[in-house]
Every structure is written in structure tokens, then in C-alpha cells.
N, C-alpha and C positions, 0 to 999 in steps of 0.2 A: 503494499499500499504505500501512496506517497503521503509523505509526512511534511507538513508545513510549519507546525509549531513545536514539534518534538525531534529528537535525536534518539536513535535506538543503536546500542552497541551489544555484541555478545562476546563473552569471554568463558568458553567451556560451557558449563550449565548455568552460568550466571549471565542475566540480561541487565542491561543499564538503560533506562529512559531518562532523558534529560529534557526538562521543561525549557524550551528555547525560544523565549521572547525577552531577552534581556534588555532590549530598548525600552520596554514598559514594565520592568521588574518582574518578568514572568507572569503577569497578569493572566487570570484563567478567564478566556472568553469562550463562547459556546462551540467555536471551531476547535480550539484545543481540547475542550471536554469530550467532543464526540470522537476525535482522534485517539485520545486516551482509551475510551470505551472500545473502539474498533481493534486498537493495537492489542489491548489486553485479551480480548476474545480470540484474536489470532494466535498470539503466543500461546494461550492456553490449549488451542486446538492442535498446534504444532507439536506440543509436548516435548520440545527440545530444551527449554528453560525450566529448571527447578526452583530458581531464586531471581527475584527481580529487585533492582535497586531504583529508586525514584529520586532524582535530584534536580536541581536547578542551575541554569547557565548563569554566568556573570557574577554579580556581587551578593546574591542570595537565592533562597529556594523560591519564594513567590510572595508577592504583595497581597494576594487574594483575588476575588472576582474583579473582572475588568470594569473600572469605573464608567466607561461608555455604556456599557450594557446595563450597569445599575441605574444610569440616568433613564435608559429606555423604559425601565419598570414603572417609572412615574405615571405612564398612561395605561397601565395594566388594570384590567378589572380583578376583583378578588379571585374569581375563578381562573382567569389566565395566570395569575400568580401561583395558585394552587398546582395548576398543570405544570408550570416551570419547575416548581419545588420537587413535585413528585418525579418528574424525568430526571432532575439531578440526583435523587435517590437511586434511581435505577441504574444511572452511571456508577455511582459510588458502589452499588452492589456487585458491579463487574469486578472491582478491586477486592472487595471484602470476600467474595465467595470463589475467586478464581482458584484453581488447582496449582498454585504457585505461591511459595512463601515470599512475602514482600517486606522491603525494608525502605523506609523514608530517612534520606540523608539530608540533614539540614545545616545550611551555613548561612550567615549574614542576616537574613530575617525570614520568618515564617508567620505571616499575618493574616487575619480576617478569614476569607474563604479557604486560604490555603491550609489552615488548621483543620477544616472539615476534611480536606483530602488526606492530610496525615493520619486523621483518626481511622481511616479505612485501611491502613497498612498494618501488617502483623507486628512489625518493630519499628520504632523511631529511634535513630542515632543521630545526636545533634552536636554541633560545635559548641563548646562551653560558652562562647560570648554571643551565640545566636540570639536574636530577639523574637520572642514568641508570644503571640497573643491575638485578641481580637478587638482593637479599639473601636470599630464600627459597632459594638454592642451598645455603645454610649448614646447612639442616636439613629440608627438605621435598621434596627430590627433585633430579633432575639436568636438568630442562628438557624440555619438550614437543617443541620443535624444536632444531636444532643449526645455527644460522646464525652463530654469533659467528665461528667460523673462516673463513667465507667473507668477512666484512667487515674482519676486523682480523687475521687470521693466527693460528697456533697458540699463541705465547706469551701474546698478550693474551687470546685466548679462554680459555686456562687460567687466567690470572689472574682474570678476571671470574667464571669458574665456581667455582674452588677458594676464592677469598676471599669471594665474594659481595658485594664492595666497590662502591661507586657512583663514577662519574665525572661531571664537568660536561661542558656541551655543547662547550665549547672544546677539551677533550681528546678528546671523541668525534669531532670532526672530524680531529684530528691522526692518529688511529689507525684510521680508516676506517668507524667506525659511521654518521657523518653525512658528507654531502658538503659542508656548510656550517654554521657557527654564526654568529650575529649577536647583538647586545643584543636583549632581549626588545621593546624598543619599536620595533625595525625588522622584527621577525620576520613579521609578516602582511604587510607590504608587500614584503618580499624573497620570501616564498613565492608571492604572487600574480604579482610580476613574472616569476619563473620560470615559473609555470604558463601564463600568457599567452604567454610566449615559445615553450614548448613546443607550446601549442595553435595556432601559427602553421603548423606541420607538418601535412600531411594526416593525419586520424585513422587510416586504414589504414596509412600508412607507419609512424606510430609503433607500430602493433601488430606490424608485421613486424620492426621493429628490436628491440622488447622480446622478441619470440618467439624471434629467432635467439640472442641472449644467454642467455635461459632455457634453450634446447636445448643450448647450450655447457655450461652448469652441469650439466644433466642427463647429458650425456655423461661429465662428470667424476665423477658418482656422486651428484649433489645430492639426487635423489629417494630413492634407496636410503638416503642418510645420514638424511634425515628419518624414515624408516620405522624405521631403527635407534634414532634419538633417542627416538622415542615409545616403542619397547619397553623401551629402557634407562631411561627415566623411570619406567615402570610397575614395573620390577624394583628401581629405587632406592626406591620407596615401600615395599618390603619391609624395608628396613634398619631395624635396631633404633632408631637414632636418629630416624628419621622417624616410626616407630609411636609412639615415646614422646612426640614433638612434639605428634602428633595428639591423644594421650590427655590431655596435660596442658593443651592450649589449647582443646580442643572446646567450642564455645559461649560462649567467654570474649571473643571479639572480637580486633579487629586489635591493640590496646595489648597485649594478654598475649603475642600472637604475636611482636610486635615486641620485647618484652623478652627472649625466648628466641633470636630471631634475632640480636640484637646483644650476647648474653652473651659476655664474653671478648674483645671487639673494641673497642679504644680508638679514640676519634675521630681522624681524620686530615684534614688540609687537602686532600691529594692523595694519589695511590699514592706509598708510601714516605716521606711527610712527615707523621709523627705530630704531633699537638697536644700540646705539653708542658704 
């Protein structure tokens, strides 16, 4: 298949997908989304790759959903918004349920909708200084997926969503968002070492192990929770503050949106540690 927004490499049983829109901080648009879905299905069907690494080109992993397409949502009806969110869930299911072990490799930044993508991966390994979080929770909605609680428990999930604050990779490891954080210069080597270690296990066995853990989550209500989250996000788009934010920033770009997102929030070094 022709790839416009992604790069694909293979090294033995390990596949590497790179989000390749560095000029817009690897913002996830519909075209990239659909390419990811199709590519995962192809790799799954070919059965050559046992382990898949997902990383970003340039200065960071991804800044999240493309601001131009967020602007488009301003004219959506509630039903259109629901259709869009449910379609995104189906694309995420391609990652979550594929018969391949998946690893997110984070550097620089992983923000907003990019955290939704990471949450579908089996493992996340991050650079210790990576900036992780979803500042758009402050004024643009409640999140298309609801995975924070599964990775870090209710208090940290509420903290990340209610404040929209970001954390670094080191803290992400401590609270469960990532399985490991390392200095950025060691990141690629660490991820490949782990991927090749996983690839020593038979591909079908890896798939069976992955499936039973996912089934356990489903029995705990995981799938229903994601549908609730998609619906809740659409409802949150009707909130006055979200509607006003769309109107104030429509067509003005990421900088104008960032100014509104950060309004009233003083910088801090880490959670509960304000910069004086």
C-alpha cells in the first residue's frame, strides 16, 4: 500500500511504523488514521511481524489530533460527532486486537489525542524527559477514549483529566502510563532490545497471551467504558466553554488555541510543584 503519512521498516520479526508528518508535529489527521488502520490489518494478515514499534519522526511522537480537523468539528451535529468518535474507536480496535505485540516509543512530546493512540498499545516506553498529557481537557472535551483509569488508577486519571497538566516520562513510569522510561539517547536501543526479546516468543503464543489479557479487561467492562467515553466526549462538546473555545480559535491555528488552553494555569516543574 502507498503510505503518505507513515513510514514502515522491518527488521526480522520486528516492524517499525513511524508517524511521518514532522512539519505539523505528527498531528493525526483522518488520512493518517486510515493509513494506520489499513497498515495494521495488512501486517496482521501477512503474519511476518511478531512485534510492532510505533514512533514519531522529528522532535516528538505526536501533538495529537490535527487542529484543522478539530476546527471542522465546529459544524458537526451531535449525531455526526458520534459517528466520528465511533469510527475512531473501530480504528483503535485494529491496534488493540491485532495479533501482534505493540510498543509505543515516545520522545519529545505525546500530547492530547496522541495519548489515545498510546493507550491502545500493549507497552509504552518513553524518554524520561518526554512531555505527556492532554491539555485540551481544559476546554475542548472529555476525551475520545477512557484509558487513563486502566493504566494509573482513579486519582491520577482524574488529575490528568481535571487539570489537563502534563507529566514527564519519569513520572509516567512511576504511575503506570509507561512500563519504562530511559534517557532519550538510550530510547531506541532500549525499545529494540525489548522488541527483539518479545520476538523470540512464537508469534501465535504472543497473540494468545495478548488476547486473554484483553478479554479480561473486556469482562471488567473495558469495551463498554470506551463507548461511554466516546458518547461522553460528544456530550462535552456541547458545553458552553467548549463551544466558545471553538468560536474564538476557529481558523487561528495552534498558537491561539494554546493561549486559551493555558489561560489561568501557572507553570509548574511537576505536579504540585509550582515555579515561583
